[in-house]
C-alpha positions as CSV (number, residue, x, y, z in Angstrom):
1,M,3.9,28.3,7.4
2,A,3.6,24.7,6.6
3,A,6.0,22.0,5.9
4,C,3.9,20.1,3.2
5,N,0.9,20.2,1.6
6,F,-1.5,17.8,-0.3
7,S,-4.9,17.1,-2.0
8,F,-6.7,13.6,-2.1
9,P,-9.3,13.2,-4.7
10,F,-12.7,11.2,-3.0
11,T,-15.3,10.0,-4.5
12,G,-18.4,10.1,-2.8
13,N,-19.5,10.6,1.1
14,P,-16.6,12.5,2.6
15,D,-16.8,10.0,6.0
16,E,-15.5,7.1,4.4
17,I,-11.9,8.6,3.5
18,L,-12.2,10.4,6.2
19,N,-12.1,7.3,8.6
20,K,-9.8,5.6,6.9
21,A,-7.3,8.9,7.9
22,K,-8.3,8.5,11.4
23,S,-8.1,4.4,11.6
24,T,-5.2,4.6,10.5
25,V,-3.7,7.6,12.9
26,E,-5.2,6.0,15.8
27,S,-3.6,2.5,15.1
28,A,-0.1,4.0,14.9
29,G,-1.1,6.0,18.7
30,G,-1.9,9.3,17.8
31,S,-4.9,11.3,18.0
32,F,-7.1,12.9,15.2
33,T,-10.5,14.8,15.5
34,G,-12.7,17.4,13.3
35,D,-15.9,16.1,11.2
36,A,-16.7,16.1,7.9
37,N,-15.5,19.7,7.1
38,E,-12.0,19.8,8.6
39,G,-9.7,18.7,11.6
40,Q,-6.7,17.8,13.3
41,F,-4.5,15.0,13.7
42,H,-1.2,14.4,15.7
43,I,1.3,11.5,15.4
44,S,4.4,10.7,16.6
45,V,6.6,8.4,14.7
46,M,9.8,6.7,15.9
47,G,9.6,9.9,18.5
48,N,9.0,12.5,16.0
49,T,6.0,14.5,15.8
50,V,3.9,14.9,13.0
51,A,1.0,17.0,13.0
52,G,-1.3,18.8,10.3
53,S,-4.6,19.0,9.4
54,Y,-7.2,18.5,7.0
55,M,-10.3,20.6,5.2
56,V,-12.4,18.9,2.9
57,S,-13.5,21.0,-0.3
58,G,-16.1,19.6,-2.2
59,E,-14.9,15.9,-3.3
60,L,-11.3,17.0,-1.8
61,L,-9.0,16.2,0.7
62,N,-6.8,18.6,1.6
63,I,-4.0,17.7,4.2
64,T,-1.4,20.4,5.6
65,I,1.8,19.2,7.6
66,D,2.3,21.9,10.2
67,D,5.0,20.1,11.7
68,K,7.6,17.2,11.0
69,P,11.3,15.7,11.5
70,F,13.6,18.0,9.0
71,F,15.1,13.9,7.8
72,V,11.5,12.6,6.6
73,P,10.7,14.4,3.1
74,C,6.8,15.8,1.7
75,S,7.3,12.9,-0.9
76,T,7.6,10.2,1.5
77,I,4.0,11.4,3.9
78,E,2.6,11.3,0.6
79,G,3.0,8.7,-0.8
80,F,2.3,6.7,3.0
81,L,-1.0,8.4,3.1
82,K,-1.9,8.1,-0.5
83,N,-1.1,3.8,0.4
84,K,-3.7,3.9,3.3
85,I,-6.2,6.4,2.3
86,G,-6.1,7.3,-1.4
């Protein structure tokens, strides 16, 4: 069962929003793999893992967080993502 699910609408080419996401993850030492349709990411935050996947459907970026620290609420992760890529 997924820990968190988010959807972010965007306009234009999906590569633009995915490049923002990839840059954010990789600048924090994480990994981001995939293409303009789907992929996965993994990052360590204060010794804890945040991992998940993404899928692009039309002009909607769907993100699923499969692994996260139990003390970090989904709303915190969603707010961070909106600030960085939204």
